[in-house]
C-alpha positions in Angstrom: 1.2 -52.7 -8.0 -1.5 -50.7 -9.7 -1.6 -48.2 -6.8 2.2 -47.7 -7.0 2.0 -46.9 -10.7 -0.9 -44.5 -10.3 0.8 -42.8 -7.4 4.0 -42.4 -9.4 2.0 -41.0 -12.3 0.2 -38.6 -10.0 3.4 -37.4 -8.4 5.1 -37.0 -11.8 2.3 -34.7 -13.0 2.7 -32.6 -9.8 6.4 -32.1 -10.5 5.4 -30.2 -13.7 3.2 -27.9 -11.7 5.6 -25.0 -11.2 4.9 -21.4 -11.8 5.3 -21.7 -15.5 3.2 -20.0 -18.1 1.9 -21.6 -21.2 2.7 -18.5 -23.3 5.5 -16.1 -22.6 3.2 -13.1 -22.7 1.1 -14.5 -19.8 4.0 -13.8 -17.5 3.7 -10.3 -16.1 7.5 -10.0 -16.3 7.2 -10.2 -20.1 4.3 -7.7 -20.6 6.7 -4.9 -21.7 8.5 -7.1 -24.3 7.9 -6.1 -27.9 6.6 -9.6 -28.8 3.8 -9.1 -26.2 2.7 -5.7 -27.5 0.5 -4.8 -30.4 0.9 -5.1 -33.4 3.6 -7.9 -33.0 1.3 -10.2 -31.0 -1.9 -9.7 -32.9 -1.1 -12.3 -35.6 -0.4 -15.1 -33.2 -3.2 -14.0 -30.7 -0.7 -14.0 -27.9 -1.2 -10.4 -26.7 -1.0 -10.2 -22.9 -4.4 -8.7 -22.5 -6.0 -11.5 -24.5 -4.2 -14.2 -22.6 -4.9 -13.0 -19.0 -8.4 -11.6 -19.6 -9.5 -8.0 -20.0 -10.4 -7.4 -16.3 -7.1 -8.8 -15.0 -5.2 -6.8 -17.7 -7.0 -3.5 -16.8 -6.5 -4.1 -13.0 -2.8 -4.7 -13.6 -2.4 -1.6 -15.7 -4.3 0.5 -13.2 -7.1 1.2 -15.6 -9.8 -0.7 -13.7 -13.1 1.1 -14.0 -15.7 1.1 -11.3 -18.3 -1.5 -11.6 -21.2 -0.5 -13.8 -24.4 0.2 -12.1 -26.7 -2.7 -12.1 -29.6 -2.4 -14.5 -32.9 -1.7 -12.8 -35.2 -4.7 -12.3 -37.7 -5.0 -15.1 -41.2 -3.9 -14.4 -43.9 -6.4 -14.9 -47.3 -5.4 -16.1 -50.2 -7.8 -15.8 -51.2 -9.5 -19.0 -54.5 -8.4 -20.4 -57.3 -10.9 -20.0 -58.1 -12.8 -23.2 -61.3 -11.8 -24.9 -64.1 -14.3 -25.2 -62.9 -15.5 -28.6 -59.3 -16.0 -27.4 -58.0 -13.6 -30.2 -57.4 -9.9 -29.8 
């Protein structure tokens, strides 16, 4: 009986897994709507670029920038040997 209830609960949660978006401005079809453009979306924090992430937003807009060059590895210098008193 317990397995049947758990199975039904699991299946019922999967039924809700459609291609829905939590916020309307997450859906790429709505990105050109006025409510998803600044300044209208700033007060609610539901601007498309905030909801999908900056990298995804730039890639979708065609503004993706080439990856920044990696920083050079730090050079390590040997530590000076302590003097006989242990204080420099």
